[in-house]
N, C-alpha and C positions, 0 to 999 in steps of 0.2 A: 584101777582107780575109779570110784563112782563119782559122777558129775551130775549136778542138778542146778543149773544156773539160768536166770532170766536176764536179758539185756533189752534196753530200749522200751518201747510201748508194746509189751506182750501181756495180754490179759487172758489167763487160763479159763475164766468163767465163760468167755465167748465160746470156747470149744465144747462146753458141756451142754448148752441149751439152744444154740442158734444156727445149727447147720442147715444149709440149703442142699448141698450135694458133696459127695466125696468120691474121688477117683483114685484107685490103686493101680500101680504099675510094677510088675515084677520085671524090671528092665532087662535083667539077664536073659529073659525069654524072648526078647525082641532083637532081631538081627541088627547089627550096627548100622547097616545101610537103610534100615526102616525107621530108625528112632526119630529122625527129624520129621518125617511125614507123620509119625504117630503123635509127635508134639503138636504139629500144626492142626491135625484133626481134633485133638483134645481141646485146644484153645478155641477152635471154631465152634465146637459143641458148647463150651462155656459161654461164649458171646451170644450164641443163638438162644441158649437157655435163659440168659439174663434179659434178652429182648422179650421173651415170653413172660417173665416175672414182672418186668417193668414196661408194659405196653404203651404205645403212643396214644394220645388223646386226639382223635381226628379233628376236633374242633379247635385245637390249640397247636398252631404250626410250630411253636417253640418246643413242643414236646418231642417232635422229630429230631430237632437239633440236640436236645438233652439226651435222648436215647443214643444218638450217634456218638456223642461225646463219651457217654458211659461205656458203650461197646468198645470204642477205641481205647479208652483207659484200661478196661478189663482185659482186652486182647493183649495189650503191651505187658501188663503186670503178670497175667497168667503165663504168657510165653517166657518172660524173664525168669519167673520162679521155677517153672518146669525145666527150662534149659539149665539153670544153675543146679537144680537137684540132680539132673542126669550127669552134668559135667563133673560135679564134685561127689558123686555117689561112690561109696566103698563097695565095689562089686564083688569083693571076696566074701561079703556077707549077704546071704540070701534073705533080704528083707525088702518089702515093697517101698517104692517112692509113693508118697501120697500128695494129692493136690485137692484141697477142699475150698468150698465157698460158703460163707456165713453172712447173715444179715443181723446187724446189731446197732441200735440207736442211730438210725439213718446212715449207717455206714455199711458198705460192702467190705467184707473181710476175707482176704485170700490167705490161705495157709498151705505151705508146702513143707514136706518133711522127707528127709533122706538120711541114710547111714553115712557116717564120715570116718575117715582115718585121722590119725594124730596130726599129720602134716597139714591137711586141709582145715582141721579144727583150729590149730594154732594160727593159721593165716586168717581165718574168719574172725577169731577173737581179737586179733591185732587190728583188723579193719574196723570192727564194731567199736572198740575202745577209741580209735582215732576219730571215728564218726561222732562220738559223743563230746569230744573236746575241740573239734575243728569248726571253722567257718565252712558252711556247706559249699558256697561258691568257690572258695579257694581249693577245697578238697576235690571238687568236681574237675577243675582244670588240672590239678596234680594227677588225678586218676586218668584224665584224657591222655596226658603224656605217657603215663605208665601203660595204658592200653595200646598206645601206638608202638611200644617196644616190641621187637620181634619175639614171637612165641609167648607173649605175656597173656596169661590166662586168668589173672587175678585182679583186674582193674575194678571189677564190681561197679562199673558205671551204671548198670541197670538200677541198682538200689538208689544211687544218687539222682538218677533221672526220675524215679518214682517220687522222690521228695521234691525236687525242683519243678518238674512239669505237672505233677498231679497233686501236690500238697499232701502226699500220703504219709502216714505214720508207720514206722517200721519197728519190729521187735523180734527177738530171737529167744528160743529155749534150747538149751543143750542138756541132753539127758542120757545117762547110761541106763539102758534097759536090761542089760544082761552082762554078767562078768566073764563067763567062760563058755563059749568064746565071747569076747567083748563086743557088744553092740551099742554104739553111741549114735544118737540121732541129733540132727539139727532141724529144728522147726522154725520156719520164718513166717512171721505174720505181717501182712500189709493191710492197713485200714485206709479205705478210700471213701470219703464222704460222698453220698449221693446228691448232696446239695451243690457240688462243684459246678454243675451245669445250670444252676438256677440264677446265677448272677447276670 
């Protein structure tokens, strides 16, 4: 079955012209015990990269605070996206996990992509549909309860925290790249305004 669907605030034109960097991970090649460290190193690289792209103004003390806030938000979002991509990756398919960073209309745009299986895909679609019709605060507390359940892997609190704590806009693209063997990817887009720290 071929799928090509967009959900939420997903803008394909951003992917075509506004890339700052892209990292690929063939996660099957990384030993299980090294994946967390790999994730931390990758996130640290992204935050340092952003500090270089958005340097502080030594004559404006508030610029230090703005950069710190941006790095904190970027660290959280990149970590959550990469963690989810690894957690829900369909490892039977040899296809890289991707984590990219874009800059578009005063927004930093984080994009993560991974292969998925039908079970994870169905769970994500249900969550996204619930997200579009729910009160975010109510859903946040419902997901907190779900996350507290033993062995619950699907609370997706990170997405809700991005919206609540950083006023981020989220979108998803689900796409079948190949039929036999089937390769279906989920691409998550998170838009973070760089103006968040100027208030």
